[in-house]
N, C-alpha and C positions, 0 to 999 in steps of 0.2 A: 484399093482405094487410091484415087488420084491425089496429087499433092494439093490441089486447090479445092478439094471437097470440104475441108474444114472451114475455109474462108467463105464458101457459099452457105454453109450451115450457119456460121456466125452472122453473116449478113442477113439471112432470113430471120434469125432469132431477134436481132436488133430491130429490124424492120417491123416485125410483128409486135414487139414490145412497145415501140414508139406509136404504132397504130392504135393499140389498146389504150395507151395513155392519152393520146389526143382524142380518141373517141370518148373516154370518160370525162375529159375536160369540156367536151362539147355537149355530151348527152345530159349530164347533170343539170346545168343551167337551163337547157331547153325544156326538160321535163318540169323543172320548177316554175318556169315562166308560162309555158303553154298550158299545162295541166294543173297548176296550182299545187304541185307536190311540195312537201317539206324537204329539207336537206336529208333527213333520215330516209324518207320514202324514195327519193331519187337515187 
């Protein structure tokens, strides 16, 4: 294991988590507005 492997893994984990969070913040309102979903359905 190289010394910077942990840093790469942490960077990937943080990037993935931020992508999922931002997608959720974008996808929920889009489904509510475009398809008339309620907050629970979105």
